Residue, then its C-alpha position, 0 to 999 in steps of 0.5 A: m682637680f683633673e675633671e676634663t682630662s682623659p683617663v690615661i693622662l688622668t692616671l699619670l697626673e694622679k700618680t704624681l699627685e700621690k707622690i707629692r702627698l707622700g713627701v718631697k724631702n731632698g734625697t739627692n746631694i744637690l741643694l735645691e731652692i725648695d729645701i728651705l721650705r717646710n715639708a708641708k709648704k713644699r707639697e703645697l707649692l708642687y701641688l699649685v704648679l701641677n694644678r697650673f700645668n693641668t689648667t694650661l693643658e685644658e686651655w690649649r685643648f679648648l683653643e685647639i692649639s696645633p703642634a706647629e704652634l707649640p714651640q712659640r707658645l712654650p716659653l710664655a706658657l712656662q712663664e705663666i705656670w711659674q707666675v701664677a703658681a708664685l702668685d697663688f703661693l704668695g697669696r696663700n702665705l704672705n697675706r696669712s703671715s702679715g695680714l695684708s689684703g689682696d691689693r698687694e697682688t699687683e705689687w707681687a706681679n710686678l716683682l715677678l715680672q722684674n725677675a721673669g727674664s733671669i728666671q726664664g733664662e737661668i731655669l725655665a728655658k733649661i727644662p729638658l724636652q719641653e715640646a715632647l712633654f707637652a705633646y705627650f700630655l696634649w695629644e697623647r703622642p708617644l714620647e720621643i727621647g733619643k730616637v726611642f719612642y715611649p707610648l703613653g702610659a708605658s709599663d716602665r718602672l717609671d713612665q718617661g712622661e711622668l719623669l719629665l713632668q715631675n722634673l718640670l714641677i720641681t724645677v718650676a717650684n725651685a724658680v718660685t722659691q728663688v724669687i721668694l729668697n731674692q725679694f722676701w728673704q728679710s720678711e720675718s713673718l713670711k719666714q715663720v710661715l714658710y721656712d724650715e726651722p734650721w734656716l730661720s736665722a739671717r746667717e743661715i739664710a745668707r749661707f743658703r743663698n750663697e750655697l745656691s749661687w755657688r751651685y749655679r756657677l758650678e753647673t753653668y761652667w762644669q755640670d751643664p757642659k759635661n751633661i751636654f758633652e755626654s749627651r744626657y739630661r739630669l732630671f729630678f723625680l719623685d720616688g717614695d717620699s723623696i726627690r731623686t735624680a736620674y739621667i736619660y740619654a738624648p742627642r745634644q749636638g746642637e747645644l754642644q756646637q753652641l758652647q763658648g767660653l768656659p763651658w766650651l773649655t770644659t768639654l775640651a778638658l773632658e776630651a783631653r782627659d779621656a784621651i790622656a787618661p788611658r795612656l797615663q793609666s797604662l804608663v802607671d801600670w807599666a811602671g808599677r809592674g816594673i817597680v814590683y819586678i825590681l823589688t821582688e826579682v832583683i832587690g828581693k833576691a839580692i837581699g835574700l842572698i845577703g840574708r842567707g850569707i849573714i845567717l850562715g856566718i852567724g851559724n859558723v861563729f856559733q859552731e866554732s864557739r861551741y867547740r872551743n876549749p872551756r879555759q880558752q873561753e874563760r880567758e877570752f871572757 
């Protein structure tokens, strides 16, 4: 699969390939498009995306792409990785499930092109540190994240380049599955081949799509602006047999200045909360200490004095009744 790759890059790619083989169940609390797929189909799709990513690297090495060309080529390259992986995935499964011939590939390609704009803007363009990732794998340059340089094959617990690569694979696989959900969700034969059993009914598929739609709204108006404001990226990576999330620091001042509308208001709300919360907490602490003081030192002591007076009064009555004349006691009784 990686015949033309340098030994160091080969090691990183094979490590990711091995993690795909171990399993890709969702270990996060975030709903992912690929959650609807059977485990074997998740692995198959991620394998296809990884294979296309490596093919792109090989093609660019052959063409001797320069670093100056990288920013212009990246959007189209990511779209091609997504499109080729989607066509291959559909060809392996839709033909098998419905008995269709390869003549349908043109129709599928047109469907993908119809969705290319939204996929590019909503998913692919948001893959973080794309230029750094491709430069890392193309020219074996140290990976720069937040003014920190990570050399190729660094001995970290998880190589930063490997982390970015796995996030790209998972994100592109989600983009492929999103098109399948939008264009082929009513195909009964395809559902039987691809979808995990809990999601086979029309009601569950509709619920799954609605949950995804809600997740993207929440991320657009809350999570993404929050991550930009906190100068960090959220990444998906493979750990054991599961997908996990990690956050890495990276300056995002340019993106922060470009926020508008509700995302911009989100950052204002976060800033206001940060400004008010410590003062409010101090006020609550001060009020709490005051209440505790009043309860213990003022009301508590007063209750204690009253209580002692009542106890003494009861004791005096008991003593008086004890030494009274028995006859008097009988008359009173």
